[in-house]
N, C-alpha and C positions, 0 to 999 in steps of 0.2 A: 311050205314046210312047216309043221309045229311042235315045238321040241317045247316047249314051255306051260304052264298052267291056264287053265280056261278063263279068260281076263275079265269078265263079268263077277266069278266066283272073288278073283283077285278085288275087283273094285268092291264089292260087297263088304270084305273082309277088312281092306286098309277102312272102310266108310264107319263101319263097327266099331273099330278103337280108336278111331283120329283123335275121339277127346282125352285119352288118356295115353298115347303114343310117345308126346315127349317125355313122360315120367317115365311110360317102362323103358325106354331107350336110356337112359340117365342112370335108372336102377341098376338096369341088367350088365347096360355097358362097364357100369360104376367111373362113368362119364368121361370116358378114354374116347368117347366115338368123337367129341370135340378136338381133340388131338389131329384123330384121323381124318377129319374134314379140314382143319388148318394144313397138314402138313402136304392134301393136294390139291388147296390151293397156294400151295406153296411152290410142288412141284408145276405144275401146270405153268409156270412161268407168267402168268397173267399181272399184267401192268396198268398204268396211268390211262384209260383211255379206250381198253378195249371193249369190246360187246361179246357177251357172256350168256351162255342158255344152258339153265341149269334144269335136266329131263327129271322126271320123277321127284321134283324136291319136296313132298310132301308138305312139311309143315315149314318149310323156306329153311334149314338152318344155313346150307352150306350156299344158297343163292345169297345170305347172309355175309358170309365170311370173302363171298368174290366182293360181296357192295363195297367191304372196309381197303378193298384194294383200289379197282377201277376209278375209284374218286369221279367228282361232277361230271366230267367228260365223256366220262363209259355208259355204258346200257347192261343192266343184267335183268335178266328176262327169267323168272322160274314159272316151270309149267309141270301137272300130274293129272292126270286121267279119271281124280278122284276129289270132285267139288268139294265136300267137306275139308279133306287137307288143305286144297288151295286158301279157301275162306279162311280158314284156321294161319295160313302164310301171311296172310293181307292181314289180318288184325296184331299179327305177333311186328310184321316193318313198321305198321303202326306205331306203336311205341317205341319205337328204336331211337336213340340218337347216335347219329354216323357224324364224324365231321363234316365231310366232302362228300353225301350223299351222292351219288349218281341216279339217271333216269331207270329206273324199276317197274316192273308192275308183274304181278302174279295170275296165268291164268287157268284154264282146262284147256287141256294133248295129250295125246297119246302119241307113244315113244313113235309105234307104227304108222304113224301119219301124221307129221307134224305141219302145222299151220304157216310154214314160213317159206320162203324165197330160197332155190339154193345160196349158198356160199353167201351166209351174211354174216357169220362168228367166229371172231378169234381164238374162244372156248366155249367148247360143248361137255357137259359134264353129267353124271348119274352115279350117286349112291345109292347104294344097297336096294336097288328098282331092276337092274338089266336081270335078274334072277326070274321076277314077275312079268317077264314077257315073255306072247307065248312064242314070239319067234323070234331069240336072240340074235341070231345071224342077220336075217333081215330090220332087227331095231338098229343093231350096230350100223347098215348098212346107210338108214334113214338119218341117222347120226352125222355121219360122215357126210350126205349128200348136202346139209345147212352151214358146216364149217369151208371156211374162205379156204383155198389152195394155202398148205403149210399151216392154217391153224391146226390144235391140238384136240384131242378127245381125250378124258380123263375119264375115269370107271374106280368107285371104290367100292368093293365087294365083299363080302365072306367068305371064308373058304377052309380046307384042313390044314388045321394044325400040322407040323411036319418037325417040328423038336420032338423028341423021346419024352423028356422030364415034362415037356407039358402036354403032350396030345394025351395021357391015359385021362390027366385030369380036368380036363378040359370036356374032352367027349362027355365023362360024366355029369359036367355042370352041363353041356349044352343040351345033351339029351333027357336029364332027370330033373335037374333045375329050373332049367331058363321059360321049360313050358309051364309049370309050375307057376313060378315067381311071375310070368305075364299073366297068366290067366288070374290070379289074385289082382295083378294089380288093374288091367283090362275088361276082366270079365270076360275072355274069351281065351279059354286055353288052347282051343282047336287052332286059332289063327295063331300062333307060338310054337305050338308043335308043327305047322306045316313050316313057319320061316327056320325052326331048327334043323328040320327035315330038307328043305330046299336048299341050306346051307351047307350040308356037311354031301349037298350030292350033284350040286354044278359043280361044273369043270373050272379049277383052276391054276395057276401058275400058265405053265406052257400052252395047256389046253384050251384057255381060254383067250391066250396071244394067239394061235394057232385060229378062231372063231374071228377075231379080230382082222385078222389078212386072209381070210375065206371072204368076207363083207367084201371086199375089193374098192376099199377109199382108203386105205390106208399104210403107211411105210414109216418105218423105225420104229414096230410096237416095241414096248419092253413093259417091265413090272417090277416090284419090291414087295416084299412082307412086311406088315405092320402087326407087333405086338406077338411075335413068334407063330404068325401065319395064321391067326387070329380073322386078320382082314388083309386085302391085299389091295394095291394102286396099282393100275394100269394107263398107260398112258401111249396113244396113236399119234400121228402125225401125218395129216391128209394132204393126200397124194398132188402134186402140184399138175400133174396132167390130165 
């Protein structure tokens, strides 16, 4: 079953905007994306010594937030199916000065075919990537496979604003300004038109929680909204059976 976009098209799109991706994220979100990532790490309950896999890691921002938490006894792996993004993440981490850095590395890997054994990680995360997977439910199933029983999956994804006072303003911004500004910053307006459209169409709240449950890997699925529903955090615990 294929519910999502063509993977080759998505890989080429991110390859094309990779060099300006961080700048565009910061401008288009007014820097709020950093708060969202920190909120994900806090809600995950990650602690010193944990093994963490961050999929669709992009330039590594979420993996870096986990690195600050798990300490030298922990492990953080960042994976992405776009090699150019992985190279940028490696370069970014090489310049960081983290007080108690864990073992960490970045590598090319596809969410649908992760090169890791079953039950390897305490936390698995994916930020703004699950909607770009050609079969999101299969992707959730694969993410659950590599979690230890009782481990948690954390997903950060855009959604549909639910607050009446904010919704028309955000709809205008996302439909008309986001693609234009994203195009100016990266030279690829079509990429940000796709990203805006996919955000508006992708299931959120209870619908996405239902997908997590349908994957057959998780218990205790829950979600919370961020910034009035511009984005959502999802948390699911890996079944122990």
